[in-house]
BAFI-695480 format. One line per 10 residues: their letters; for each residue x, y, z of C-alpha. Coordinates in steps of 0.001 Angstrom, whole numbers, plus 524288, in hexadecimal, padded with zeros to 5 digits. Layout:
A	X Y Z  ... $
END
This chain:
MKNLVILFAF	A4B28 6217A 95C58  A3F46 61A5E 9591A  A4220 60DA9 95E21  A420C 6152C 96BEF  A3644 61BD7 96899  A2EB5 60FAE 96693  A34ED 6084A 97474  A3033 61249 97ACC  A232F 60ECE 9780D  A2587 600FA 97C6B $
ILCFSSCNKE	A2A82 60346 986CB  A1DAB 60E37 98AA9  A1498 603CD 985B2  A1992 5F8CE 98BB6  A1A3B 600F3 99A45  A0B4A 6053E 996F2  A0965 5F827 9964A  A0CDD 5F24A 9A1CF  A0791 5FF1E 9AA81  9F8F2 5FA54 9A50B $
EKKPQLLPVV	9F360 5F4ED 9B300  9F125 5E5D9 9B2F1  9E2CA 5E261 9B400  9DE02 5DBE9 9C1D0  9DC53 5CCE7 9BEE1  9CF6A 5C7F7 9C33A  9CC2A 5BCD0 9CCE8  9C5C7 5B250 9C81F  9B853 5B615 9D0FF  9B507 5AA91 9D848 $
VEKKPEIRFG	9A4B4 5A5ED 9D84B  9A090 5A04E 9E618  99A76 593C6 9E133  98C98 5946C 9E7E4  98720 588DA 9EE78  97E9B 57EDC 9E9F2  97214 57F0E 9F54B  96993 57144 9F1EE  961E9 56DC3 9F9C2  9677D 5753E A0747 $
YKIDDYKVIQ	9730A 57163 A0564  97F9B 57515 9FDCD  98206 56C3D 9F3CA  98FE6 56CC2 9F24A  992EA 56908 9FFDC  98B91 55A35 9F9DE  98E9E 54E97 9F05F  980E8 54EC6 9EBE1  979BD 542D9 9E52D  96D0C 54576 9DFD5 $
DTIKNGESFG	966E7 535D3 9D9BA  95990 5303C 9D8AE  95364 526AD 9E2DC  95338 51925 9DCA5  94A09 50E1A 9DB7C  94C6D 50727 9E814  9558D 51169 9EFE3  95211 51447 9FCE4  956B8 5209F A062F  961E3 5186A A0EC3 $
VILDRHHVLY	967E2 5119A A0009  96AC8 51EA5 9F994  9736C 523E0 A0531  97915 5171C A0992  97E37 51A63 9FCD8  981C3 527D6 9FDEB  98A07 52223 A08BB  9817D 52490 A1601  97DC6 51A62 A1DFB  974CA 51290 A21DD $
PKINQIAAVV	9740B 516ED A30B8  97361 523E4 A2BA0  96ADA 5219C A22E4  95F3C 51C38 A2B16  96462 52980 A34E8  95F9E 530C1 A29A5  952EE 52A8C A2754  94F1C 529EE A3546  9515B 53906 A3527  9498B 53D84 A2A78 $
KDTFDVRRVR	93D82 53709 A2A1B  933B7 53EF3 A2FC8  93896 546E2 A2320  93DCE 53F91 A187E  9393F 52EFE A16A5  946FC 52864 A107D  93EBD 51C22 A0DE8  93484 52411 A055F  93FEE 5287D 9FB6D  93C2A 52554 9ED9F $
AGKPYTILAS	9420B 52018 9E0AA  94336 52A3E 9D6FB  9439D 5351C 9E184  9502E 53EB3 9DF81  95A0C 540A6 9E9A3  9688B 54938 9ED74  972AD 54384 9F6CA  97C90 54DEA 9FBBD  987A3 5464E 9FF01  995EB 54C1D A05FE $
KDSTEKAQIF	99C86 54D3D 9FF5C  9AA6E 54730 A0279  9ADF7 537E5 9FF65  99F5C 5340B A06BA  996F8 53865 9FF2D  98C4A 53659 A0AD2  980A3 53BAB A0827  97D5C 544EF A1226  9716C 54A18 A0CC2  965B0 5440A A04AB $
IYKHDKINAT	95BAC 54B50 9FBD1  94FD3 54468 9FA7D  948D2 54B19 9ED51  938A0 548D2 9EE7E  93766 55129 9E1DD  93E9F 55DA4 9DD26  93A22 56748 9E65A  93ABC 55EF9 9F2D6  944F5 556C5 9FA3B  9481D 54FBC A07BB $
ILDFKDSIIT	957CF 553DA A0B96  95BAD 54978 A1692  96981 55011 A1B27  9717F 5472B A23E0  97E87 54B74 A214B  97E8D 54F5E A2FE0  97C71 546E2 A3D3B  96E39 54F66 A3B51  96498 54818 A3032  95998 5507E A2BD5 $
AFRFKKPIKV	94F32 5503C A215B  946A9 55CCF A1BB3  941C7 55D95 A0E29  94595 56A6E A048B  93D39 57079 9F9B7  9437E 576CF 9EF72  940D4 58465 9ED55  9361D 58572 9E33C  932CC 58EF6 9D982  9243E 58F0D 9D343 $
IEKEIEGIIT	92276 594FF 9C8B8  914BB 59859 9C369  911D0 595C2 9B493  906AE 595E6 9ADF7  903CF 58E0A 9A2E7  8F8E3 58E33 996FD  8F44E 5816B 98E1B  8EA47 57CDE 9844B  8E475 56DA4 9851F  8E7EF 56739 9796E $
SSLSTAMDSL	8E31A 55B2B 97D94  8E293 55975 98C3F  8EB12 5611B 99786  8F5A3 557FD 999CB  8FAAD 55964 98A55  8F6F4 56A2D 98C4F  900C3 569A1 9992A  908ED 5600B 993B8  90B24 56A4B 98684  90E21 57463 991DA $
GLRPNLTYTI	9195B 56D6C 995BC  9122D 56C84 9A328  91503 55EF9 9ADBE  90A4D 55701 9B097  908E7 559BD 9BE05  90425 56649 9B9AB  8F8BF 5613A 9B03E  8F5C3 5593C 9BBFE  8F46F 56524 9C4C6  8EC49 56A71 9BA35 $
ADIYAWTLDF	8E335 55F81 9B8B9  8E0E8 55E95 9C77E  8DC9F 56F2E 9C6D2  8D43B 56CD0 9BC60  8CF6F 55CD7 9BFDC  8C0EE 562D1 9C511  8BD64 56CBA 9BBE5  8C529 567AC 9AD93  8C49F 55A51 9A71C  8D09D 557D4 9A159 $
YQLRKGDSFK	8C8F8 54E8E 99939  8C11E 55833 99294  8CB5A 56388 98EC8  8CAA5 5669F 980D4  8D6C4 56CEA 9788D  8D727 57A81 97904  8D285 57A53 98887  8DDC7 582B5 98EC0  8E3B1 58568 99CF7  8EDC0 58FD3 9A3C9 $
LVYEEKFIDD	8F479 58B63 9AF38  8FB1D 5925A 9B9A8  904C9 58AAD 9C181  91125 58983 9C8A1  91DB3 582A4 9C690  92966 57E5B 9CF34  9363D 57E14 9CDCC  9422C 57DC0 9D62D  95147 581A7 9CF98  94A2C 58BD3 9C984 $
STFAGYGKVK	9483F 58216 9BF85  944D8 5753B 9C18B  93654 5707C 9C0E7  93099 56D15 9CCDF  922D9 56A60 9C934  915B8 572DF 9C9B2  9110D 57D96 9D5B0  90368 58196 9D4FE  8FA97 581E9 9C925  8F477 58FC0 9CD2C $
SAVFKHRGKD	8EA35 59220 9C372  8E57D 58C36 9B65D  8DA35 58E89 9AC8B  8D652 584AE 9A336  8CE6E 58849 996D4  8C371 57E12 9945E  8B99C 57D30 98A4E  8BD15 58AA3 98BBB  8B8FE 58D06 99955  8C517 591A2 9A318 $
LYAFRFLADS	8C6A0 5878E 9AC63  8CEB8 58F8C 9B957  8D6B6 58A9B 9C34C  8DBF1 59258 9CF7B  8E3EF 58CD9 9DA52  8DDE4 59319 9E815  8DFC4 59071 9F54D  8D106 59408 9F9DF  8D26D 58BCA A06BC  8DED2 590BD A0F3B $
ILNIHEYYDE	8DAB7 5864E A18B6  8D91D 57A58 A0FA1  8E4E1 58039 A0922  8E0DB 577B9 9FB7A  8E28F 58114 9F047  8DA3C 57C5F 9E6D9  8D6F6 581CA 9D9F8  8CC48 58B86 9D50C  8C48D 59149 9C840  8C323 59F3A 9C53C $
NAKMLRSQFL	8B691 59E85 9CD9B  8BB4C 5999E 9DA78  8B618 58C22 9D8A6  8BF10 5819A 9DB45  8C3AE 57944 9CFD9  8C3A0 56B39 9D942  8B8E1 56479 9D92D  8B535 55B0B 9E3D7  8B41F 54EEC 9D91F  8BD33 55049 9CBEA $
KSPIKFQYRI	8B938 54E19 9BC18  8C1BD 54233 9BB4E  8C8F3 5387A 9C097  8D474 53C28 9B867  8DBDF 548F8 9B6F9  8DC58 54824 9A94C  8DDD3 54146 99C39  8D3E2 53A45 99DF0  8C6FE 53802 99609  8B95F 53700 99906 $
SSRYNLRRKI	8B8C1 5270E 99281  8A8BF 52233 99753  8A09A 52CF0 9A035  89728 52A5B 9A8ED  88971 523B9 9A2D1  87FD7 519A2 9A572  87E19 51669 99799  88BAA 514E4 993E6  88F28 50793 98BB7  89C59 502B0 98F3E $
AYYGNRIKPH	8A1E6 4FB3B 98503  8A956 4F2B0 99067  89AF8 4ECBF 9915A  89795 4EB2A 98203  89121 4FA6E 98112  88806 4F690 98BBA  88040 50031 9921B  8879C 50272 99C97  8878E 50EC3 9A85D  894C2 514B4 9A996 $
RGTDFAARIN	8938C 51A4F 9B60B  8A302 5224D 9B5EA  8ABDB 527D2 9ACDB  8B667 5249D 9A576  8C33A 52AA8 9A3A3  8CC53 5244B 99C97  8DAD8 525C0 99EA1  8E500 51F4D 99D0B  8E9D5 5139B 9A636  8F17D 51854 9B320 $
TPIIATANGT	8EB82 52642 9B4A3  8E849 52A6D 9C074  8D930 52AF3 9C558  8D91A 533F2 9CFC4  8CCED 536B3 9DA5B  8C400 53F40 9D6AA  8C076 545A5 9E350  8C349 541DD 9F1D4  8BF4B 53586 9F8A8  8C13C 528EE 9FDFE $
VSESARRGGN	8C440 51DFA 9F43C  8B961 51363 9F8B8  8BB56 508DA 9EED6  8C820 505AE 9E7CF  8C7DD 4F89E 9E26B  8C741 4EFE0 9D3AA  8BB40 4EB78 9CF41  8B416 4E59C 9C4CE  8B216 4EEC9 9B90C  8B7CE 4FB61 9C1BA $
GNYVKIKHNG	8C26F 4F577 9C1A4  8CCF1 4FC57 9CA04  8C466 50729 9D1BB  8C2DF 51323 9DC78  8B6DB 516D0 9E05C  8BAA2 523FB 9E8CA  8AE5F 52927 9F532  8AEDE 537EC 9F2D0  8A3C6 53C72 9FD51  8957C 536AD A0135 $
TYSTQYLHMK	89340 539D1 9F395  89CC3 537D7 9E8D6  8A444 52D5A 9E6DA  8ACB1 529E3 9D9EC  8B468 51B2D 9D3E5  8BF60 51C1D 9C9E3  8BE49 50D41 9C29D  8C7B3 507F4 9BA19  8D477 50A45 9C163  8E137 504D0 9BDB4 $
TRKVKKGQFV	8E734 50538 9CA9F  8DE25 50BAE 9D5A8  8E4C1 514AB 9E021  8DCE8 515D8 9ED21  8D74E 50CA7 9F2CD  8CAA7 50C21 9FA08  8C828 51642 A05F3  8D3CF 51EED A0210  8D06C 52D49 A0285  8D51F 532C6 9F640 $
KQGDVIGYVG	8D410 5411C 9F1BD  8D08C 54637 9E2E5  8DC49 544A2 9DA09  8E18E 5399C 9E1BB  8E517 53010 9D66A  8DC07 5236C 9DB1A  8E146 51C01 9D01B  8E373 51AE1 9C173  8DF27 517E4 9B43B  8DC90 508D9 9AFB1 $
MTGNTGGPHV	8D312 4FDBA 9A923  8CFC3 4F52A 9B394  8C161 4EF52 9B4CB  8B64E 4F137 9A8AA  8BD7F 4FB81 9A160  8C037 4FD43 9927C  8CC39 5097D 99382  8D24F 50DE7 9A015  8CB9C 517FB 9A531  8C623 51C3C 9B417 $
CYRFWKYGKQ	8B771 51988 9B449  8B466 52481 9BE82  8A68E 522FA 9C65C  8A077 52D24 9CE8C  895E4 529DE 9D9B7  88E1D 533A3 9E039  886E9 52E55 9EA6A  88822 52188 9E624  88562 523CD 9D74C  88D7B 52407 9CD10 $
VDPLKEKLPA	88C28 52F61 9C610  892A6 53786 9B979  89EBC 53ECC 9C1E9  89CD7 54752 9B55B  88EC5 54D39 9B543  88EC4 54D53 9C4BA  890FA 55B5C 9CA57  89BE8 55923 9D4A3  89CDF 55D86 9E071  8A7E2 56B97 9E103 $
AKPMKKDVKP	8B2AD 56D9A 9EB6B  8B248 5765E 9F53E  8AFE8 5832B 9F167  8B9B0 59009 9F31A  8B0FE 598E4 9FFE9  8ABBB 5A509 9FD76  8B825 5AC88 A03E4  8C055 5A840 9FBE8  8BC80 5AA0E 9EF75  8BEBC 5B8EC 9EE91 $
IFFDFIKALR	8CE07 5B679 9F0E3  8CCB1 5A9DE 9E71D  8C8D4 5B444 9DB23  8D3A8 5BCE7 9DF57  8DE01 5B53F 9E09A  8DAED 5AF27 9D2AE  8D8DD 5BA7F 9C9F2  8E6F3 5BAA2 9C701  8E8F2 5AD8C 9C53B  8DF47 5AD0B 9B914 $
YQLDYNRVLV	8E357 5B94E 9B3E0  8EFFE 5B085 9B343  8E6BA 5A5B0 9ACA3  8DFC4 5B03A 9A4DA  8E9F3 5B77B 99F02  8F1C1 5B405 99360  8ECE9 5A772 990AB  8EE46 5A386 98545  8EA24 595CA 984C2  8EC9D 594DF 97549 $
EEPKKVTEII	8EFE2 5878D 96E0F  9002C 589E3 971FE  8FDBE 5852A 97EFE  90A90 587EF 98684  90958 593F5 98F2E  911A2 5969C 99B23  91434 59FC8 9A29F  91D3C 5A365 9AE69  916ED 5AC66 9B81D  91EA0 5AAEA 9C5E0 $
AQN	92AA9 5A6A0 9CBCF  92BAE 5A5DF 9D9DE  93420 59C8E 9E409 $
END
């Protein structure tokens, strides 16, 4: 009897287990792959070849290597010449070829990359050949940064992880109001500037410097980027009183990283001439050989030659009143009769002529007479119109608050804040 009870219980248990509902099987989820689009093309449709133009390579050589015949290459060059001169492809520039996926792997599209953002695309996959410019979408990030001078501007900027291009921009902005040779340890600065990115994370250079302030010898030197003349459509930098920072003449023919080794002095004893008293009618800016020398104002080159103690030199006539001269260059970059703009590179520091070390002797002429430029009251740039000033003062309120707010500028030089992200 006991065995029958056990058997009955086993049958009942087995029967109930079979009655359990079977769990439905889960089908695998198929995720459709999103096509990759680059330069406006579905990349999966092509074999992608990326390379860099080598020395001696031409457009024709590259396409020939990728199975495009020369009659077709010549046709492409003729059709696209107004958009892209194939003779001007430069060694070192990257390019992408989109080729067919069949056994021929024949090039169908050539993409020449001018820089990280801009490219020219030549499409010759069909009978109709097209050429057009392509620009990658850019994300602009506004940032602010503070720094303190320990030895020089470039050293301070390097310590903040900033690239030389931004240092040069700051040097340009303050070239008329700040002598970078005179910077002191403990001077400080704060900048509001833009960084550009492609593909969200790839750095693509700096944008505008929107505002800046340098604390030099206890005085704040502001710079605000503003469009005061909509007809000229040129942004300039102004201080907090609406005075343009740009002057008619730069303070120095070298941007920064120089020292004044000798000043204008009519009774100077010159070691090169045995310490005899010999008038020195220039200002010597000592710098490394090959340092760029720039024109301190717009003008026309009246002389570009090598002569006697002057060595290689350039002289520029700015107007009926002023001329400037730049001596002892290693090489000259401009010719007589050439028009140059303020800030243009006209040559490079050297030691030609009578000189004991690398420098540029900067001479300044007023009404045909050499004078000391550091003591001259030089003409300023055109002032802002009165009716524009109220607009300017309203415009800089927020910018000045941003520069002054939470301004630390202590011994820890690095303080970077990301402010705005926009497409």
